[in-house]
Biotite code that builds the C-alpha atoms (Angstrom):
import biotite.structure as struc

atoms = struc.array([
    struc.Atom([-25.314, 11.442, 14.196], chain_id="A", res_id=1, res_name="MET", atom_name="CA", element="C"),
    struc.Atom([-23.843, 13.693, 11.511], chain_id="A", res_id=2, res_name="ARG", atom_name="CA", element="C"),
    struc.Atom([-22.314, 13.079, 8.118], chain_id="A", res_id=3, res_name="LEU", atom_name="CA", element="C"),
    struc.Atom([-18.610, 13.869, 8.340], chain_id="A", res_id=4, res_name="ALA", atom_name="CA", element="C"),
    struc.Atom([-18.444, 16.373, 5.473], chain_id="A", res_id=5, res_name="GLN", atom_name="CA", element="C"),
    struc.Atom([-22.083, 16.586, 4.405], chain_id="A", res_id=6, res_name="GLY", atom_name="CA", element="C"),
    struc.Atom([-23.300, 15.746, 0.919], chain_id="A", res_id=7, res_name="ILE", atom_name="CA", element="C"),
    struc.Atom([-21.999, 17.890, -1.931], chain_id="A", res_id=8, res_name="VAL", atom_name="CA", element="C"),
    struc.Atom([-24.883, 18.963, -4.168], chain_id="A", res_id=9, res_name="ILE", atom_name="CA", element="C"),
    struc.Atom([-25.189, 19.324, -7.952], chain_id="A", res_id=10, res_name="ASP", atom_name="CA", element="C"),
    struc.Atom([-26.954, 22.719, -7.872], chain_id="A", res_id=11, res_name="LYS", atom_name="CA", element="C"),
    struc.Atom([-28.719, 22.495, -11.231], chain_id="A", res_id=12, res_name="GLU", atom_name="CA", element="C"),
    struc.Atom([-30.060, 18.955, -10.831], chain_id="A", res_id=13, res_name="LYS", atom_name="CA", element="C"),
    struc.Atom([-31.041, 19.380, -7.195], chain_id="A", res_id=14, res_name="THR", atom_name="CA", element="C"),
    struc.Atom([-32.514, 22.898, -7.101], chain_id="A", res_id=15, res_name="PHE", atom_name="CA", element="C"),
    struc.Atom([-33.015, 24.038, -10.688], chain_id="A", res_id=16, res_name="GLY", atom_name="CA", element="C"),
    struc.Atom([-33.938, 27.718, -10.868], chain_id="A", res_id=17, res_name="LEU", atom_name="CA", element="C"),
    struc.Atom([-33.714, 29.420, -7.447], chain_id="A", res_id=18, res_name="LEU", atom_name="CA", element="C"),
    struc.Atom([-35.605, 32.594, -6.589], chain_id="A", res_id=19, res_name="LYS", atom_name="CA", element="C"),
    struc.Atom([-35.067, 34.731, -3.508], chain_id="A", res_id=20, res_name="PHE", atom_name="CA", element="C"),
    struc.Atom([-37.980, 35.027, -1.110], chain_id="A", res_id=21, res_name="SER", atom_name="CA", element="C"),
    struc.Atom([-36.830, 36.424, 2.249], chain_id="A", res_id=22, res_name="SER", atom_name="CA", element="C"),
    struc.Atom([-34.632, 36.248, 5.305], chain_id="A", res_id=23, res_name="LEU", atom_name="CA", element="C"),
    struc.Atom([-36.197, 33.568, 7.519], chain_id="A", res_id=24, res_name="ARG", atom_name="CA", element="C"),
    struc.Atom([-34.147, 33.927, 10.721], chain_id="A", res_id=25, res_name="ARG", atom_name="CA", element="C"),
    struc.Atom([-30.831, 34.864, 12.270], chain_id="A", res_id=26, res_name="GLU", atom_name="CA", element="C"),
    struc.Atom([-29.083, 32.434, 14.638], chain_id="A", res_id=27, res_name="VAL", atom_name="CA", element="C"),
    struc.Atom([-27.159, 34.127, 17.454], chain_id="A", res_id=28, res_name="PHE", atom_name="CA", element="C"),
    struc.Atom([-24.114, 32.919, 19.369], chain_id="A", res_id=29, res_name="LEU", atom_name="CA", element="C"),
    struc.Atom([-24.450, 32.133, 23.087], chain_id="A", res_id=30, res_name="GLN", atom_name="CA", element="C"),
    struc.Atom([-22.500, 33.853, 25.838], chain_id="A", res_id=31, res_name="ASN", atom_name="CA", element="C"),
    struc.Atom([-20.471, 31.813, 28.324], chain_id="A", res_id=32, res_name="GLU", atom_name="CA", element="C"),
    struc.Atom([-23.376, 31.969, 30.816], chain_id="A", res_id=33, res_name="ASP", atom_name="CA", element="C"),
    struc.Atom([-25.770, 30.445, 28.252], chain_id="A", res_id=34, res_name="GLY", atom_name="CA", element="C"),
    struc.Atom([-27.636, 33.651, 27.385], chain_id="A", res_id=35, res_name="THR", atom_name="CA", element="C"),
    struc.Atom([-28.059, 34.734, 23.782], chain_id="A", res_id=36, res_name="VAL", atom_name="CA", element="C"),
    struc.Atom([-25.498, 37.270, 22.568], chain_id="A", res_id=37, res_name="SER", atom_name="CA", element="C"),
    struc.Atom([-26.086, 39.991, 19.982], chain_id="A", res_id=38, res_name="SER", atom_name="CA", element="C"),
    struc.Atom([-23.528, 38.436, 17.590], chain_id="A", res_id=39, res_name="GLU", atom_name="CA", element="C"),
    struc.Atom([-25.060, 36.659, 14.593], chain_id="A", res_id=40, res_name="VAL", atom_name="CA", element="C"),
    struc.Atom([-23.718, 33.156, 13.852], chain_id="A", res_id=41, res_name="LYS", atom_name="CA", element="C"),
    struc.Atom([-25.625, 32.502, 10.582], chain_id="A", res_id=42, res_name="GLU", atom_name="CA", element="C"),
    struc.Atom([-28.618, 33.661, 8.561], chain_id="A", res_id=43, res_name="ARG", atom_name="CA", element="C"),
    struc.Atom([-31.209, 31.392, 6.983], chain_id="A", res_id=44, res_name="THR", atom_name="CA", element="C"),
    struc.Atom([-32.980, 32.459, 3.793], chain_id="A", res_id=45, res_name="TYR", atom_name="CA", element="C"),
    struc.Atom([-36.122, 31.142, 2.100], chain_id="A", res_id=46, res_name="ASP", atom_name="CA", element="C"),
    struc.Atom([-35.586, 30.332, -1.581], chain_id="A", res_id=47, res_name="LEU", atom_name="CA", element="C"),
    struc.Atom([-38.071, 29.034, -4.132], chain_id="A", res_id=48, res_name="LYS", atom_name="CA", element="C"),
    struc.Atom([-36.704, 25.931, -5.860], chain_id="A", res_id=49, res_name="SER", atom_name="CA", element="C"),
    struc.Atom([-38.205, 24.972, -9.216], chain_id="A", res_id=50, res_name="ARG", atom_name="CA", element="C"),
    struc.Atom([-36.723, 21.436, -9.173], chain_id="A", res_id=51, res_name="GLU", atom_name="CA", element="C"),
    struc.Atom([-37.904, 20.729, -5.616], chain_id="A", res_id=52, res_name="GLN", atom_name="CA", element="C"),
    struc.Atom([-41.280, 22.311, -6.324], chain_id="A", res_id=53, res_name="GLY", atom_name="CA", element="C"),
    struc.Atom([-41.308, 24.121, -2.990], chain_id="A", res_id=54, res_name="ARG", atom_name="CA", element="C"),
    struc.Atom([-39.547, 26.597, -0.707], chain_id="A", res_id=55, res_name="MET", atom_name="CA", element="C"),
    struc.Atom([-36.172, 25.558, 0.713], chain_id="A", res_id=56, res_name="ILE", atom_name="CA", element="C"),
    struc.Atom([-34.178, 27.093, 3.550], chain_id="A", res_id=57, res_name="GLN", atom_name="CA", element="C"),
    struc.Atom([-30.452, 27.712, 3.168], chain_id="A", res_id=58, res_name="VAL", atom_name="CA", element="C"),
    struc.Atom([-28.082, 28.888, 5.908], chain_id="A", res_id=59, res_name="SER", atom_name="CA", element="C"),
    struc.Atom([-25.235, 31.280, 5.106], chain_id="A", res_id=60, res_name="ILE", atom_name="CA", element="C"),
    struc.Atom([-22.430, 32.251, 7.555], chain_id="A", res_id=61, res_name="PRO", atom_name="CA", element="C"),
    struc.Atom([-22.765, 35.631, 9.276], chain_id="A", res_id=62, res_name="ALA", atom_name="CA", element="C"),
    struc.Atom([-19.365, 36.645, 7.872], chain_id="A", res_id=63, res_name="SER", atom_name="CA", element="C"),
    struc.Atom([-21.210, 37.133, 4.562], chain_id="A", res_id=64, res_name="VAL", atom_name="CA", element="C"),
    struc.Atom([-23.089, 40.476, 4.467], chain_id="A", res_id=65, res_name="PRO", atom_name="CA", element="C"),
    struc.Atom([-26.883, 40.435, 4.891], chain_id="A", res_id=66, res_name="LEU", atom_name="CA", element="C"),
    struc.Atom([-28.702, 39.692, 1.608], chain_id="A", res_id=67, res_name="LYS", atom_name="CA", element="C"),
    struc.Atom([-31.639, 41.926, 0.747], chain_id="A", res_id=68, res_name="ASP", atom_name="CA", element="C"),
    struc.Atom([-32.430, 40.973, -2.846], chain_id="A", res_id=69, res_name="PHE", atom_name="CA", element="C"),
    struc.Atom([-35.682, 41.805, -4.613], chain_id="A", res_id=70, res_name="ASP", atom_name="CA", element="C"),
    struc.Atom([-38.479, 39.280, -4.185], chain_id="A", res_id=71, res_name="TYR", atom_name="CA", element="C"),
    struc.Atom([-38.248, 36.596, -6.933], chain_id="A", res_id=72, res_name="ASN", atom_name="CA", element="C"),
    struc.Atom([-34.740, 37.688, -7.972], chain_id="A", res_id=73, res_name="ALA", atom_name="CA", element="C"),
    struc.Atom([-32.854, 34.748, -9.508], chain_id="A", res_id=74, res_name="GLU", atom_name="CA", element="C"),
    struc.Atom([-30.051, 33.673, -7.171], chain_id="A", res_id=75, res_name="VAL", atom_name="CA", element="C"),
    struc.Atom([-27.267, 31.113, -7.056], chain_id="A", res_id=76, res_name="GLU", atom_name="CA", element="C"),
    struc.Atom([-25.769, 29.204, -4.132], chain_id="A", res_id=77, res_name="LEU", atom_name="CA", element="C"),
    struc.Atom([-21.997, 29.039, -3.763], chain_id="A", res_id=78, res_name="MET", atom_name="CA", element="C"),
    struc.Atom([-20.743, 25.588, -2.677], chain_id="A", res_id=79, res_name="ASP", atom_name="CA", element="C"),
    struc.Atom([-23.985, 24.196, -1.169], chain_id="A", res_id=80, res_name="PRO", atom_name="CA", element="C"),
    struc.Atom([-23.815, 21.154, 1.130], chain_id="A", res_id=81, res_name="VAL", atom_name="CA", element="C"),
    struc.Atom([-26.667, 19.077, 2.588], chain_id="A", res_id=82, res_name="ALA", atom_name="CA", element="C"),
    struc.Atom([-26.270, 17.562, 6.037], chain_id="A", res_id=83, res_name="ASP", atom_name="CA", element="C"),
    struc.Atom([-28.383, 15.847, 8.684], chain_id="A", res_id=84, res_name="THR", atom_name="CA", element="C"),
    struc.Atom([-28.936, 15.825, 12.413], chain_id="A", res_id=85, res_name="VAL", atom_name="CA", element="C"),
    struc.Atom([-30.495, 12.724, 13.976], chain_id="A", res_id=86, res_name="ALA", atom_name="CA", element="C"),
    struc.Atom([-31.916, 12.431, 17.477], chain_id="A", res_id=87, res_name="ASN", atom_name="CA", element="C"),
    struc.Atom([-32.698, 9.027, 18.986], chain_id="A", res_id=88, res_name="ALA", atom_name="CA", element="C"),
    struc.Atom([-36.310, 8.463, 20.031], chain_id="A", res_id=89, res_name="THR", atom_name="CA", element="C"),
    struc.Atom([-38.206, 5.586, 21.620], chain_id="A", res_id=90, res_name="PHE", atom_name="CA", element="C"),
    struc.Atom([-39.322, 4.420, 18.147], chain_id="A", res_id=91, res_name="ARG", atom_name="CA", element="C"),
    struc.Atom([-36.041, 4.966, 16.301], chain_id="A", res_id=92, res_name="GLY", atom_name="CA", element="C"),
    struc.Atom([-34.738, 8.395, 15.324], chain_id="A", res_id=93, res_name="ALA", atom_name="CA", element="C"),
    struc.Atom([-35.921, 11.742, 14.060], chain_id="A", res_id=94, res_name="ASP", atom_name="CA", element="C"),
    struc.Atom([-33.763, 13.041, 11.210], chain_id="A", res_id=95, res_name="VAL", atom_name="CA", element="C"),
    struc.Atom([-33.645, 16.665, 10.069], chain_id="A", res_id=96, res_name="ASP", atom_name="CA", element="C"),
    struc.Atom([-31.980, 17.756, 6.830], chain_id="A", res_id=97, res_name="TRP", atom_name="CA", element="C"),
    struc.Atom([-30.465, 21.182, 6.362], chain_id="A", res_id=98, res_name="TYR", atom_name="CA", element="C"),
    struc.Atom([-28.631, 23.010, 3.586], chain_id="A", res_id=99, res_name="ILE", atom_name="CA", element="C"),
    struc.Atom([-25.665, 25.316, 4.082], chain_id="A", res_id=100, res_name="LYS", atom_name="CA", element="C"),
    struc.Atom([-23.761, 27.356, 1.499], chain_id="A", res_id=101, res_name="ALA", atom_name="CA", element="C"),
    struc.Atom([-20.728, 29.633, 1.500], chain_id="A", res_id=102, res_name="ASP", atom_name="CA", element="C"),
    struc.Atom([-22.648, 32.497, -0.116], chain_id="A", res_id=103, res_name="ASP", atom_name="CA", element="C"),
    struc.Atom([-25.824, 33.508, -1.951], chain_id="A", res_id=104, res_name="LEU", atom_name="CA", element="C"),
    struc.Atom([-25.398, 35.744, -5.007], chain_id="A", res_id=105, res_name="ILE", atom_name="CA", element="C"),
    struc.Atom([-27.576, 37.178, -7.752], chain_id="A", res_id=106, res_name="LEU", atom_name="CA", element="C"),
    struc.Atom([-27.450, 34.916, -10.797], chain_id="A", res_id=107, res_name="LYS", atom_name="CA", element="C"),
    struc.Atom([-25.330, 36.417, -13.562], chain_id="A", res_id=108, res_name="GLY", atom_name="CA", element="C"),
    struc.Atom([-24.224, 39.377, -11.453], chain_id="A", res_id=109, res_name="LYS", atom_name="CA", element="C"),
    struc.Atom([-20.525, 38.835, -12.133], chain_id="A", res_id=110, res_name="THR", atom_name="CA", element="C"),
    struc.Atom([-21.025, 38.652, -15.902], chain_id="A", res_id=111, res_name="ALA", atom_name="CA", element="C"),
    struc.Atom([-23.170, 41.803, -15.899], chain_id="A", res_id=112, res_name="THR", atom_name="CA", element="C"),
    struc.Atom([-20.718, 43.899, -13.875], chain_id="A", res_id=113, res_name="SER", atom_name="CA", element="C"),
    struc.Atom([-17.744, 42.957, -16.093], chain_id="A", res_id=114, res_name="SER", atom_name="CA", element="C"),
    struc.Atom([-19.759, 43.802, -19.222], chain_id="A", res_id=115, res_name="THR", atom_name="CA", element="C"),
    struc.Atom([-20.703, 47.206, -17.802], chain_id="A", res_id=116, res_name="ASN", atom_name="CA", element="C"),
    struc.Atom([-17.061, 47.957, -16.951], chain_id="A", res_id=117, res_name="ASN", atom_name="CA", element="C"),
    struc.Atom([-15.970, 47.133, -20.504], chain_id="A", res_id=118, res_name="GLN", atom_name="CA", element="C"),
    struc.Atom([-18.657, 49.362, -22.017], chain_id="A", res_id=119, res_name="LYS", atom_name="CA", element="C"),
    struc.Atom([-18.001, 52.302, -19.688], chain_id="A", res_id=120, res_name="SER", atom_name="CA", element="C"),
    struc.Atom([-14.232, 52.397, -20.280], chain_id="A", res_id=121, res_name="THR", atom_name="CA", element="C"),
    struc.Atom([-14.413, 53.457, -23.984], chain_id="A", res_id=122, res_name="PRO", atom_name="CA", element="C"),
    struc.Atom([-16.969, 56.167, -23.121], chain_id="A", res_id=123, res_name="ASN", atom_name="CA", element="C"),
    struc.Atom([-14.583, 57.691, -20.565], chain_id="A", res_id=124, res_name="LYS", atom_name="CA", element="C"),
    struc.Atom([-11.802, 57.892, -23.174], chain_id="A", res_id=125, res_name="GLU", atom_name="CA", element="C"),
    struc.Atom([-13.945, 59.952, -25.593], chain_id="A", res_id=126, res_name="LYS", atom_name="CA", element="C"),
])
């Protein structure tokens, strides 16, 4: 059982402040014969969530470059979605939750880079 589109998340209320911890694992595609290929499908990162009070894992598509942020760097998820996978058991079902996002960026990075560009332009004119 899967939710059709997943559950869209309010980042601030759900996660609060997020801090980068590490790359947890890479998931690889399978070849036609069932063996594991060398092509990465997605990467899962460990993030510290203040609102959850614990570490969370978030999967990002492999099309996004590998993230190697400093430990405890403040990060932000782009378009996070929570989803589930349920497997029937003799006593009911086991349900696993997972979180996926389109990207993982440093918090405030965009604002900082545009500020630096504005400051450096007048200095070049002098």
